[in-house]
Structures are given as C-alpha cells and as structure tokens.
C-alpha positions in Angstrom: 15.6 1.5 25.5 14.9 -2.2 25.7 17.7 -4.5 26.9 19.8 -5.7 24.0 20.9 -9.3 24.4 22.8 -9.9 21.1 23.9 -7.5 18.5 25.4 -8.5 15.2 28.1 -6.5 13.5 28.0 -5.4 9.8 31.5 -5.8 8.4 31.7 -4.1 5.0 34.7 -2.1 3.8 32.3 0.3 2.0 31.0 1.5 5.3 34.4 3.1 5.9 35.0 2.8 9.6 31.3 3.1 10.7 30.5 0.8 13.6 27.1 -0.8 12.5 25.3 -3.2 14.7 21.8 -4.7 14.5 19.3 -7.0 16.2 16.7 -8.6 13.9 14.7 -9.8 16.9 14.2 -6.2 18.1 14.4 -4.4 14.7 17.2 -2.4 16.3 19.9 -0.6 14.3 22.9 1.2 15.9 25.4 3.2 13.9 28.4 4.5 15.8 26.6 3.8 19.0 23.5 5.9 18.1 20.1 4.2 17.7 18.6 4.8 14.2 14.8 4.7 14.5 13.0 2.9 11.8 9.7 1.0 11.4 9.8 -2.8 11.0 9.1 -2.4 7.3 11.9 0.1 6.9 14.2 -2.1 8.8 13.4 -5.0 6.5 14.3 -2.9 3.5 17.5 -1.5 5.0 19.1 -4.8 6.1 19.8 -6.1 2.6 21.3 -2.8 1.7 23.6 -2.8 4.9 24.6 -6.4 4.5 25.6 -5.7 0.8 26.9 -2.1 1.2 28.6 -1.1 -1.9 26.8 -3.6 -4.1 23.5 -3.0 -5.9 20.4 -4.6 -4.4 17.6 -5.4 -6.8 14.0 -4.5 -6.3 12.9 -8.2 -6.1 15.5 -8.8 -3.4 14.4 -5.8 -1.4 10.7 -6.8 -1.7 11.3 -10.5 -1.2 10.2 -10.6 2.4 6.9 -9.0 1.4 6.1 -11.7 -1.2 5.6 -9.3 -4.1 7.0 -10.4 -7.4 5.8 -7.6 -9.6 6.8 -4.0 -9.1 3.6 -1.9 -9.7 3.6 1.8 -9.8 2.0 2.0 -6.3 4.6 -0.4 -4.8 7.4 1.6 -6.4 6.0 4.8 -5.0 5.8 3.4 -1.5 9.3 2.0 -1.8 10.6 5.4 -2.9 9.0 7.1 0.1 10.4 4.6 2.5 13.9 4.8 1.0 13.7 8.6 1.2 13.0 8.4 4.9 15.8 5.9 5.4 18.1 8.1 3.4 17.3 11.1 5.7 18.0 9.0 8.8 21.4 7.7 7.5 22.6 11.0 6.1 23.9 12.4 9.5 26.1 9.3 9.7 27.7 9.9 6.3 25.8 7.1 4.6 23.6 7.5 1.5 21.1 5.3 -0.4 21.3 5.8 -4.2 18.5 4.8 -6.6 19.6 2.7 -9.6 16.6 3.6 -11.7 15.0 0.4 -12.9 17.3 -2.0 -11.0 17.2 -1.2 -7.3 19.2 0.6 -4.7 22.8 1.0 -3.4 24.1 1.9 0.0 27.4 3.8 0.2 29.4 5.9 2.5 29.3 9.5 1.1 33.1 9.6 1.2 33.0 6.6 -1.1 30.8 8.5 -3.5 33.2 11.4 -3.6 36.2 9.1 -4.2 34.4 7.5 -7.2 33.7 10.9 -8.7 37.4 11.8 -8.8 
C-alpha cells in the first residue's frame, strides 16, 4: 500500500460510529481501518455521498466534476452501475446507498435505515 501522508476524517452522525478516512490525492478510502477499493471515478461519486451522509445528493451534484449538465439515459445507466458496485463495497461495513428515483442518491448506515422504518 502506498505511504499515506495525510488522511481526512469524515464526521457525520449518520455514519454511526464508523471511522471513515480518505485522501483525495491518492483516491484512498478507509472504513474502520480497511481499504475500500474504488476507481477514481467511483471515488469522485462516493465522496459527496460520504461528506453528506444522511442527506440526499442530487444527480447534478454527483456529476458536477464530470461537467455534464443533462442526465441522459446512458449517463444514468452508467451511474446506476457505478453506484451498484459502490453499494456492494460498502455493504460489509453496514453502509448502504439508496436511489432516490429522479433526484439522486443517499448514503446511510443500515442501522439508521432500520431505525427509520420503526
């Protein structure tokens, strides 16, 4: 693993005790000390969700770094595929990404989801 010089901490109560650190320079994400592998594109999509955990993130905000203003069917399909892969990577840590239909996505701790259903 490359040397990590500076990691930033994500501090969101919705992450319920998970220790989440990241390095934008290295596209590195650590959850509870474990490296979460993701491509640079997936990392760019995941960071707004992590930094706003528990809050909806709109499609334009997610795609902002890529310079696309309109959400075509092809872009939406690619985004859905990337989010599905990210969801699978976060699942073992008790985190989930929910699709909010025509708005965007939401990152939550699964225990938060269960609390909201009660």
